[in-house]
ZAMARGU-4260 file (C-alpha; in steps of 0.2 Angstrom, whole numbers, plus 5000, padded with zeros to 4 digits):
<rodrens>
0) 5101/5055/4917 | 5112/5064/4905 | 5130/5068/4911 | 5133/5086/4917 | 5115/5090/4922
5) 5114/5090/4941 | 5099/5084/4951 | 5086/5097/4954 | 5082/5102/4972 | 5065/5107/4977
10) 5060/5118/4991 | 5047/5112/5004 | 5035/5126/4999 | 5036/5121/4981 | 5033/5102/4985
15) 5018/5107/4996 | 5011/5118/4982 | 5013/5104/4969 | 5005/5091/4981 | 4990/5102/4985
20) 4987/5106/4967 | 4986/5087/4964 | 4974/5084/4978 | 4963/5100/4977 | 4963/5103/4958
25) 4962/5084/4953 | 4978/5085/4942 | 4985/5069/4937 | 5004/5065/4942 | 5009/5067/4923
30) 5000/5084/4921 | 5008/5090/4937 | 5025/5084/4931 | 5023/5094/4915 | 5015/5110/4923
35) 5027/5112/4937 | 5042/5105/4927 | 5046/5091/4940 | 5058/5076/4935 | 5046/5061/4935
40) 5029/5058/4941 | 5035/5045/4954 | 5043/5060/4964 | 5026/5068/4965 | 5019/5052/4971
45) 5032/5051/4985 | 5029/5069/4990 | 5010/5066/4991 | 5013/5050/5002 | 5024/5060/5014
50) 5012/5075/5014 | 4997/5063/5019 | 5007/5053/5032 | 5017/5067/5040 | 5009/5083/5035
55) 5017/5098/5026 | 5032/5099/5038 | 5037/5081/5032 | 5041/5088/5015 | 5055/5098/5023
60) 5065/5083/5029 | 5080/5078/5019 | 5078/5060/5013 | 5093/5057/5002 | 5104/5042/5004
65) 5101/5025/5012 | 5094/5023/5029 | 5106/5020/5044 | 5105/5002/5050 | 5121/5004/5060
70) 5122/5005/5079 | 5107/5007/5090 | 5104/5024/5098 | 5113/5026/5115 | 5103/5023/5131
75) 5101/5036/5144 | 5116/5036/5156 | 5104/5031/5171 | 5097/5016/5162 | 5115/5011/5156
80) 5121/5012/5174 | 5106/5001/5181 | 5109/4988/5167 | 5128/4987/5172 | 5124/4985/5190
85) 5112/4971/5186 | 5124/4962/5176 | 5137/4963/5190 | 5124/4957/5202 | 5119/4942/5191
90) 5138/4937/5188 | 5141/4937/5207 | 5125/4927/5209 | 5130/4915/5196 | 5148/4913/5203
95) 5140/4910/5220 | 5128/4896/5214 | 5143/4887/5205 | 5153/4887/5221 | 5138/4881/5231
100) 5135/4867/5218 | 5153/4862/5219 | 5152/4861/5238 | 5136/4851/5237 | 5144/4838/5225
105) 5160/4837/5236 | 5149/4834/5251 | 5139/4820/5242 | 5156/4812/5237 | 5162/4812/5255
110) 5145/4804/5261 | 5147/4790/5247 | 5165/4786/5253 | 5160/4785/5271 | 5146/4772/5267
115) 5158/4760/5258
</rodrens>
């Protein structure tokens, strides 16, 4: 890409017009590129894929940049509260079972000492 020439932005209506011309009129990607003055036939291919998968409204979505792989979306507050309550209950149960196991081991040790 030469310096000083900005990227073109295409309207969703224009994209739809180009894709429908390719589909209905049987234009090749290169012919449509020349006829509609679009930069690169691969751009028309991606528009056609989006058009066929998502319909004409899919062409209006801005798709520049990288996809976000960051944090997952927030859970609803009710679900989050339920999960926190369950975690607290499980921690309490875990502590109880540890104490119970310690008491049982202590009782067994006392029984062994009495046998000797």
